[in-house]
C-alpha positions as CSV (number, residue, x, y, z in Angstrom):
1,S,24.6,12.4,-17.3
2,E,21.8,10.2,-16.3
3,L,20.7,9.4,-12.8
4,A,19.5,5.7,-12.1
5,C,17.8,4.4,-8.8
6,D,18.2,0.7,-8.7
7,A,15.5,-0.8,-6.5
8,N,17.5,-4.0,-6.0
9,T,20.0,-2.2,-4.1
10,Y,18.4,0.9,-2.7
11,G,15.2,1.6,-0.8
12,N,12.7,-0.3,1.4
13,E,9.8,-2.3,1.1
14,A,7.8,0.7,-0.5
15,R,9.7,0.4,-3.8
16,F,7.4,-2.6,-4.6
17,L,4.3,-0.4,-4.6
18,N,2.8,0.8,-7.8
19,D,0.1,3.3,-8.7
20,F,-3.1,1.4,-9.7
21,R,-4.0,3.6,-12.7
22,N,-4.2,2.0,-16.2
23,T,-3.7,-1.5,-14.4
24,G,-7.4,-2.5,-14.8
25,S,-7.4,-3.1,-11.2
26,F,-8.4,-1.1,-8.0
27,P,-5.9,-0.3,-5.2
28,N,-5.4,-3.1,-2.6
29,V,-3.2,-1.2,-0.1
30,E,-3.2,2.3,1.0
31,F,-1.0,4.8,2.8
32,N,-1.9,5.7,6.4
33,T,-0.7,7.4,9.4
34,R,-0.7,6.0,12.8
35,R,1.0,7.2,16.2
36,D,3.6,4.7,17.6
37,R,3.6,3.8,21.3
38,H,5.7,7.0,21.9
39,G,3.2,9.2,20.3
40,E,5.5,9.7,17.0
41,L,3.5,10.1,13.7
42,R,4.3,7.3,11.3
43,Q,3.3,6.6,7.9
44,G,2.7,3.0,6.6
45,V,1.2,0.7,3.8
46,F,-1.8,-1.3,5.0
47,V,-4.2,-3.5,3.2
48,K,-7.1,-1.9,2.0
49,L,-10.3,-3.1,3.5
50,K,-13.1,-4.2,1.3
51,K,-16.7,-4.3,1.4
52,D,-17.0,-7.8,0.1
53,A,-14.1,-9.3,2.2
54,K,-13.6,-12.6,3.5
55,I,-11.4,-12.5,6.6
56,A,-12.3,-10.5,9.8
57,N,-9.9,-8.6,11.9
58,A,-10.6,-10.0,15.6
59,K,-9.7,-6.7,17.1
60,T,-11.7,-4.4,15.0
61,G,-14.4,-6.5,13.5
62,Q,-13.3,-4.9,10.0
63,E,-12.8,-7.5,7.0
64,F,-10.2,-7.8,4.2
65,D,-9.2,-10.1,1.8
66,G,-5.5,-9.9,2.6
67,I,-2.7,-9.9,-0.2
68,K,-2.0,-13.3,-1.7
69,Q,1.6,-14.3,-2.7
70,H,2.8,-12.8,-5.9
71,E,-0.1,-10.4,-6.0
72,E,0.9,-6.9,-7.1
73,L,0.8,-4.0,-4.5
74,L,-1.5,-1.2,-6.1
75,V,-1.9,1.9,-4.4
76,S,-3.2,5.5,-5.1
77,Y,-0.3,7.7,-5.4
78,G,-2.8,10.7,-5.4
79,K,-4.6,12.8,-7.7
80,S,-1.7,15.0,-8.8
81,Y,0.4,12.1,-9.8
82,G,1.3,11.8,-13.5
83,R,0.3,15.4,-14.5
């Protein structure tokens, strides 16, 4: 028997993340952990900061390009992925 997981009916927004390897591009988002207002540790996906960025974050002063409409979300799944 086969097991199929259809991303159209199951999962959350993370189902749209793809590993950047063999795409010819670099990651534009990253996994990161943050504490919520109650102190709980949460993992999320955040726009990856770039050195040659165009938009400055008013709070932190850090810059990023942002994600454009229809742009593929590429992340590093980690060194051991695909072995």
